[in-house]
Structure formats: C-alpha cells, structure tokens
C-alpha positions as CSV (number, residue, x, y, z in Angstrom):
1,X,111.5,96.2,185.2
2,X,112.5,97.8,188.4
3,X,110.3,99.8,190.7
4,X,110.7,103.5,191.7
5,X,112.3,102.8,195.0
6,X,115.0,100.6,193.4
7,X,115.6,103.3,190.7
8,X,116.0,105.9,193.3
9,X,118.4,103.7,195.4
10,X,120.5,103.0,192.2
11,X,120.6,106.7,191.2
12,X,121.7,107.8,194.7
13,X,124.3,105.0,195.1
14,X,127.2,107.1,193.7
15,X,130.0,104.5,194.3
16,X,128.1,101.6,192.8
17,X,129.6,100.0,189.7
18,X,126.1,98.8,188.8
19,X,124.8,102.1,187.5
20,X,125.8,104.7,184.9
21,X,124.0,108.1,185.1
22,X,123.5,110.4,182.1
23,X,121.6,113.6,181.8
24,X,120.9,112.9,178.2
25,X,121.9,110.7,175.2
26,X,124.1,113.5,173.9
27,X,127.2,111.4,174.5
28,X,126.0,108.2,173.0
29,X,129.5,106.5,173.0
30,X,129.6,106.6,176.8
31,X,126.2,104.8,177.0
32,X,127.5,102.3,174.5
33,X,130.7,101.6,176.6
34,X,128.5,101.1,179.7
35,X,126.3,98.7,178.0
36,X,129.2,96.7,176.6
37,X,131.0,96.7,180.0
38,X,127.8,95.5,181.9
39,X,127.2,92.9,179.2
40,X,130.8,91.5,179.9
41,X,130.2,91.4,183.7
42,X,133.9,90.9,184.4
43,X,133.3,90.3,188.2
44,X,130.9,87.5,187.3
45,X,128.1,88.7,189.6
46,X,125.4,87.6,187.3
47,X,123.6,90.9,188.2
48,X,122.2,93.4,185.7
49,X,123.8,96.8,185.1
50,X,121.7,100.0,184.6
51,X,122.1,103.0,182.5
52,X,119.8,105.8,183.8
53,X,119.2,108.6,181.3
54,X,117.9,111.8,182.8
55,X,120.0,111.7,186.0
56,X,122.9,113.9,187.1
57,X,126.3,112.5,188.3
58,X,125.1,113.4,191.8
59,X,122.0,111.2,191.3
60,X,119.3,113.9,191.0
61,X,116.6,113.8,188.2
62,X,116.9,116.6,185.7
63,X,113.5,116.2,183.9
64,X,114.8,115.2,180.5
65,X,111.8,114.4,178.4
66,X,111.4,110.6,177.9
67,X,110.1,110.5,174.4
68,X,109.3,107.6,172.2
69,X,112.3,108.6,170.0
70,X,114.6,108.5,173.0
71,X,113.5,105.0,173.9
72,X,113.8,103.9,170.3
73,X,117.3,105.4,170.1
74,X,118.4,103.5,173.3
75,X,116.8,100.3,172.1
76,X,118.5,100.5,168.7
77,X,121.8,100.3,170.4
78,X,121.2,96.5,170.8
79,X,120.9,95.9,167.1
80,X,122.8,98.5,165.2
81,X,125.9,96.2,164.9
82,X,128.3,98.3,167.0
83,X,128.1,96.0,170.0
84,X,128.6,92.3,169.2
85,X,127.5,89.7,170.1
86,X,124.1,91.4,170.6
87,X,123.7,92.6,174.2
88,X,120.6,91.6,176.1
89,X,118.9,94.9,177.2
90,X,115.5,96.1,178.3
91,X,114.6,99.8,177.7
92,X,111.8,101.4,179.5
93,X,110.5,104.5,181.3
94,X,110.7,104.6,185.0
95,X,110.2,107.2,187.8
96,X,113.0,108.6,190.1
97,X,111.7,110.7,192.8
98,X,108.5,111.1,190.8
99,X,110.3,112.4,187.7
100,X,110.3,110.3,184.5
101,X,113.7,108.9,183.3
102,X,114.8,106.3,180.8
103,X,116.3,103.1,182.0
104,X,118.5,100.7,180.1
105,X,118.8,97.4,182.0
106,X,121.7,95.3,180.7
107,X,121.8,91.6,181.4
108,X,125.2,89.8,181.6
109,X,126.1,88.1,178.3
110,X,126.4,84.3,178.3
111,X,129.0,84.5,175.6
112,X,131.6,87.1,176.5
113,X,133.7,88.9,175.5
114,X,131.3,91.4,174.1
115,X,133.0,94.0,171.9
116,X,132.1,97.7,171.0
117,X,133.5,98.6,167.7
118,X,136.1,95.9,168.1
119,X,137.1,96.7,171.7
120,X,136.2,94.9,174.9
121,X,134.9,97.2,177.7
122,X,134.7,96.3,181.3
123,X,133.4,98.0,184.4
124,X,135.9,99.2,187.1
125,X,134.1,101.0,189.9
126,X,131.9,103.7,188.5
127,X,133.7,103.9,185.2
128,X,134.1,101.9,182.0
129,X,137.5,101.0,180.5
130,X,139.1,98.8,177.9
131,X,139.9,95.1,179.1
132,X,143.4,94.0,179.3
133,X,144.6,90.8,177.6
134,X,144.3,88.9,181.0
135,X,140.8,90.3,181.7
136,X,139.8,89.2,178.2
137,X,141.0,85.8,178.8
138,X,139.0,85.5,182.0
139,X,135.8,86.3,179.9
140,X,136.6,83.7,177.3
141,X,137.0,81.1,180.0
142,X,133.6,81.8,181.3
143,X,132.0,80.4,178.1
144,X,133.1,76.8,179.0
145,X,129.8,75.9,180.8
146,X,127.5,77.7,178.5
147,X,125.0,75.8,176.2
148,X,124.8,78.5,173.5
149,X,123.4,78.6,169.9
150,X,124.4,75.9,167.4
151,X,126.9,78.1,165.5
152,X,129.1,78.3,168.7
153,X,129.1,74.5,169.2
154,X,132.6,73.1,169.3
155,X,133.3,70.7,166.4
156,X,135.4,68.0,168.0
157,X,137.9,66.5,165.6
158,X,138.5,69.8,163.9
159,X,141.7,71.9,164.6
160,X,142.9,75.3,163.7
161,X,144.7,73.7,160.8
162,X,141.3,73.4,159.2
163,X,140.9,77.1,159.2
164,X,142.3,79.5,156.5
165,X,144.5,81.5,159.1
166,X,145.7,83.8,156.4
167,X,142.1,84.8,155.7
168,X,141.7,85.4,159.4
169,X,144.8,87.6,159.7
170,X,144.3,89.5,156.5
171,X,140.5,90.1,156.4
172,X,138.8,89.1,159.5
173,X,141.0,90.4,162.3
174,X,141.5,94.0,161.1
175,X,137.7,94.3,160.6
176,X,136.6,92.7,163.9
177,X,139.1,94.3,166.3
178,X,139.8,98.0,166.8
179,X,143.1,99.5,165.7
180,X,144.3,100.4,169.2
181,X,143.7,96.8,170.6
182,X,145.5,95.3,167.6
183,X,148.4,97.7,168.1
184,X,148.7,96.6,171.7
185,X,147.9,93.0,170.8
186,X,150.2,90.3,172.3
187,X,147.5,87.6,172.1
188,X,148.3,84.3,170.4
189,X,146.4,83.2,167.5
190,X,144.3,80.6,169.5
191,X,143.5,83.4,172.0
192,X,142.3,85.7,169.2
193,X,140.2,83.0,167.6
194,X,138.5,82.2,171.0
195,X,138.0,85.9,171.9
196,X,136.2,86.4,168.5
197,X,133.9,83.4,169.2
198,X,135.3,81.4,166.3
199,X,136.9,78.7,168.6
200,X,136.4,77.4,172.1
201,X,138.9,78.4,174.9
202,X,141.0,75.3,173.9
203,X,141.3,76.6,170.3
204,X,139.1,73.9,168.9
205,X,137.1,75.6,166.1
206,X,133.3,75.9,166.4
207,X,130.7,75.7,163.7
208,X,130.9,79.5,163.0
209,X,134.6,79.3,162.7
210,X,134.6,76.5,160.2
211,X,131.8,78.2,158.1
212,X,133.6,81.5,158.1
213,X,137.2,80.5,157.8
214,X,137.2,76.7,157.0
215,X,139.2,75.4,154.0
216,X,136.4,72.9,153.5
217,X,133.3,73.8,155.6
218,X,131.2,71.0,154.1
219,X,133.6,68.4,155.6
220,X,132.1,69.4,158.9
221,X,128.7,71.0,158.2
222,X,127.3,68.9,155.4
223,X,124.6,71.3,154.0
224,X,126.8,74.4,154.0
225,X,126.7,75.1,150.3
226,X,124.5,76.7,147.6
227,X,122.8,74.7,144.9
228,X,122.0,76.9,141.8
229,X,119.8,76.0,138.9
230,X,119.0,78.2,135.9
231,X,115.9,76.7,134.3
232,X,114.5,77.5,130.9
233,X,110.9,77.4,131.9
234,X,108.5,77.9,134.7
235,X,108.8,74.6,136.5
236,X,111.5,72.5,138.0
237,X,110.9,69.7,135.4
238,X,111.8,72.1,132.5
239,X,115.3,72.0,131.0
240,X,118.3,73.2,133.1
241,X,120.6,75.5,131.3
242,X,123.1,76.2,134.1
243,X,123.8,74.3,137.2
244,X,126.3,75.2,139.9
245,X,127.3,74.2,143.4
246,X,128.9,76.9,145.4
247,X,131.2,75.9,148.2
248,X,133.8,77.4,150.5
249,X,134.1,79.7,153.5
250,X,131.4,82.3,153.7
251,X,133.4,85.2,152.4
252,X,134.2,83.2,149.2
253,X,130.7,81.9,149.0
254,X,129.1,85.3,149.1
255,X,131.5,86.6,146.4
256,X,130.5,83.6,144.2
257,X,126.9,84.4,144.7
258,X,127.3,88.1,143.7
259,X,129.3,87.1,140.5
260,X,126.7,84.5,139.5
261,X,123.9,87.0,140.1
262,X,125.5,89.6,137.9
263,X,126.3,87.1,135.2
264,X,122.6,86.0,134.9
265,X,120.9,89.3,135.1
266,X,119.6,90.5,131.8
267,X,119.3,94.2,131.0
268,X,116.8,95.7,128.7
269,X,117.2,99.1,127.0
270,X,114.1,101.1,126.0
271,X,113.6,104.5,124.4
272,X,111.8,107.0,126.5
273,X,110.7,109.9,124.4
274,X,112.9,110.8,121.5
275,X,116.4,111.2,122.9
276,X,116.6,109.2,126.2
277,X,117.4,105.5,126.8
278,X,116.2,103.7,129.9
279,X,118.3,100.8,131.0
280,X,116.6,98.4,133.4
281,X,117.8,94.9,134.7
282,X,115.2,92.2,135.0
283,X,116.1,91.8,138.7
284,X,117.8,94.4,141.0
285,X,121.2,93.1,142.2
286,X,120.7,94.7,145.6
287,X,117.5,92.8,146.3
288,X,119.0,89.4,145.3
289,X,122.2,90.1,147.3
290,X,120.2,90.9,150.5
291,X,117.9,87.9,150.1
292,X,120.7,85.4,149.3
293,X,122.8,86.7,152.3
294,X,119.8,86.4,154.6
295,X,119.4,82.7,153.5
296,X,123.1,81.9,154.4
297,X,122.9,83.9,157.6
298,X,119.7,82.6,158.9
299,X,119.4,79.1,157.7
300,X,119.3,76.1,159.9
301,X,122.7,74.3,159.8
302,X,122.0,72.0,162.8
303,X,119.3,69.6,161.9
304,X,119.3,69.8,158.0
305,X,121.9,68.6,155.5
306,X,120.0,70.4,152.6
307,X,121.8,73.3,150.9
308,X,120.4,76.8,150.2
309,X,118.5,76.1,146.9
310,X,118.5,79.0,144.4
311,X,116.2,78.5,141.4
312,X,116.3,80.9,138.5
313,X,113.2,80.4,136.4
314,X,112.1,82.3,133.3
315,X,109.7,84.6,135.2
316,X,111.0,84.5,138.8
317,X,113.8,83.6,141.3
318,X,113.1,81.4,144.3
319,X,115.5,81.1,147.2
320,X,114.8,78.3,149.7
321,X,116.7,77.7,152.9
322,X,116.2,75.1,155.7
323,X,114.7,76.4,158.8
324,X,111.5,78.4,159.4
325,X,111.2,81.7,161.3
326,X,113.3,81.7,164.5
327,X,112.8,83.2,167.9
328,X,110.6,86.4,168.1
329,X,110.2,86.5,164.3
330,X,106.7,85.7,163.2
331,X,104.8,86.1,159.9
332,X,103.3,89.3,161.3
333,X,106.5,90.9,162.5
334,X,108.8,89.6,159.7
335,X,110.6,92.4,157.9
336,X,109.4,95.1,160.2
337,X,111.4,97.0,162.8
338,X,112.0,94.9,165.9
339,X,110.7,91.8,164.1
340,X,114.0,90.0,163.5
341,X,116.0,87.4,165.4
342,X,119.2,85.4,165.0
343,X,119.4,81.7,164.8
344,X,123.2,82.0,164.1
345,X,124.3,85.1,166.0
346,X,128.1,84.4,165.6
347,X,127.7,84.1,161.8
348,X,125.7,87.3,161.7
349,X,128.5,89.0,163.7
350,X,131.1,87.6,161.4
351,X,129.3,88.8,158.2
352,X,128.9,92.3,159.8
353,X,132.7,92.3,160.7
354,X,133.5,91.4,157.1
355,X,131.3,94.1,155.7
356,X,128.6,91.9,154.2
357,X,126.0,93.1,156.6
358,X,125.9,96.9,157.0
359,X,122.9,97.1,159.4
360,X,121.0,94.4,161.2
361,X,117.3,94.0,160.4
362,X,117.4,96.0,157.2
363,X,118.0,93.2,154.6
364,X,114.2,92.6,153.8
365,X,113.3,96.4,153.8
366,X,116.2,97.1,151.5
367,X,115.2,94.1,149.1
368,X,111.6,95.6,149.0
369,X,112.9,99.0,148.3
370,X,115.3,97.7,145.5
371,X,112.4,95.9,143.8
372,X,110.1,98.9,144.0
373,X,112.8,101.2,142.5
374,X,113.5,98.7,139.7
375,X,109.8,98.1,138.9
376,X,109.6,94.5,140.2
377,X,106.6,93.3,142.3
378,X,107.4,93.2,146.0
379,X,109.3,90.0,147.0
380,X,107.1,87.3,148.4
381,X,107.9,85.1,151.4
382,X,106.8,81.7,152.4
383,X,107.1,80.5,156.0
384,X,106.9,76.8,156.8
385,X,108.1,75.1,160.0
386,X,111.1,73.6,158.3
387,X,111.6,75.8,155.4
388,X,111.8,79.5,154.4
389,X,111.4,80.8,150.8
390,X,111.8,84.2,149.1
391,X,110.5,84.8,145.6
392,X,111.4,87.7,143.4
393,X,109.4,88.1,140.1
394,X,110.8,89.6,137.0
395,X,110.3,93.3,136.2
C-alpha cells in the first residue's frame, strides 16, 4: 500500500506510463485494459502499475465516494475470468490531497502474456493498446526463468505431436483468443501454444497442455484419470454394479463425466394434490457437475499418482481427489467469497476458455444451491492434508 505523498505524486505525473486515472468505474473496460497492460509489464521494469479511481485526467481528486461496493467491484476484476492468467492486484482506499480515492495496484505477472477477453494489452506511454505479434513474443520469452506452478512445468520428452492439434484449432483457439487477434493472426502453431501457456517458448508441451490437449495424458501424468464405482450398498466392500475408468484430454473427460452422471441419476415421480406430478432426481446434475469439475481442476497432479475417485453408494456420492486445500483457502474460508485459490491456474484458465467454468469461485455455492433446490442435504466437505472429499447425500 502506498502513502498519500506517493499517491499524489502518481496522480500529478501526467506523462507517466505507471498510472491510469479514472473519475469513476463507469468505463470498466478501460480499467480492465490498464490492469491487463500493467500485468504484462512489456518494458520489464518489475514495477507495479496503478489505477487511481476518483481522479481527473489532470490529476485532481473529484471526491468520488469510495464505498465497499466500489472496492469489491474493483477486486472482483481479478477473479471474474475476463483477465487470464489471474492478475495480481491489491485494492484499497487511499488519500490524494486529503480526498479519498480507490487504488488498484497491479503487480507484474510472472507468467505473461496476460489476456483480457482473449487479447493481450500493453502499456505505451499513458495509454493501453493491443500487443503486436512481436511484442507478444517478447512476453512469452520472459517466462523462461520463471519457476511457476506445476501445471506450467515443461514435460521433457513430449512434443507437440503428443497434442490433439485439431482440438486446439477447432475448440480451444476460438474460445481463448479474441476474434480480432485471430483475424490478424500470423503466429505459428508453436507460438500460439506458448502464448496460451500450453507449451514453453521452445514449443515443448507443459503439464497443462498435455492434460487439456494430449492424445494420452496419463502417459505423462499418471494419475490424470477418473475412477468410478457404482456400489449396491453403503460401504466400499459391498457389491460393485458398475466400474469405469475415464481417460483422455480434459474436454473429453468432462463430457464423459456428464454422460455418466445423467446415466446413473434416478428420477422419482410423485403426485402432489390431485392433478399435478412432481418429478425429482435423487441428485441434482448441476451440483455433481460443479463438484466433479472442481476435483479435476484443483487436484494435486504433482506428487500423487492417484486418480479422482468417484464412489456412487446407495445413499450418497463421494468424490475424493488428491491434494488438500491450497493457498489462501482454509476450512473457514472454503466456499465463501474470496476464499478460493488455484493450485493449477493454467488448467483453470483452460476450462474457463472452453466454457466449463463460467465464473471462478462459484462452484461450491452453485452446488449448495442446486442441492437445496432439489431437496438434498447440503454437500459435506472433508479437508485432509493430502486429500479432499465432497459428499452429496440422496434427496
């Protein structure tokens, strides 16, 4: 957090490319562009950029009320999924010449290029603009020395021939990159994979690239599959009536999970009154979909070869995945606003690009609501250091 003297100096430095001034949040897209551009830090200064809300173009404070809602709206820009990978920002109230203003402090991303709705933005002087192909290449090269999350680890021995490039062209690329950039695009396929964080600058696939696009992800990431058991009873030792192993790149895996869920849900019809039927499934599809996708998205792929284990008992469904809570997520904050974190940020980004994650941080609240609407008890969660479990009981 910067002090008042620094805020005033930034606000009055009209030629600085380090600061964007806005009288209000009425033009949110400009604020998003500035955040994306500062996160990319094309000059490589390593210095933070600042968006000052409540300041005129001439650097004077306007007295815009700094409400909790304004600060929440600014903070939500980090996780609403429009800017990916997630930018690192701090949002706070500060004083400029004695007048309250809102400050968004944007830290340079260790994993550029950062995209806003599929487009890469950079800072040129006091304005933000789209990056050219060469500028985007500079940002990709900067990742070489970065020790990032496991899902961006280069998998030596893999090549782009291990990726389903037709899936990349047909589904991933149109969803991850904005139309204008694609229309102007003269980037090679290796450049596109690297710019979307699915390969390193030498076009060697990383863990996320193989999990999302790989022909055979388990050849490189051993535990990357789903083990499903339908059990006719209440315990694991009871008879198994259906057993599956779901394998493949994540888009295929998620579709298989959806199909299996719908195949096993049973629907009861009851008569309400004299002329109305009530149809109710024993489990809500939406709740299971969210919890299963969370298991795939947040599991530990690095130190465990165990699959996601999906047990369908007579009275409940249990979903177990390797890896406990991560980062700032705790048992107290889990499932609440601001309580989520990402062990696999590139996988989360990919699932968002492909439409399997609509909003970040809403999976558990959506599962809770779906259970309540269907008459199921609230989902239960178990947090262990090396394991996470979600349990949904029958309606």
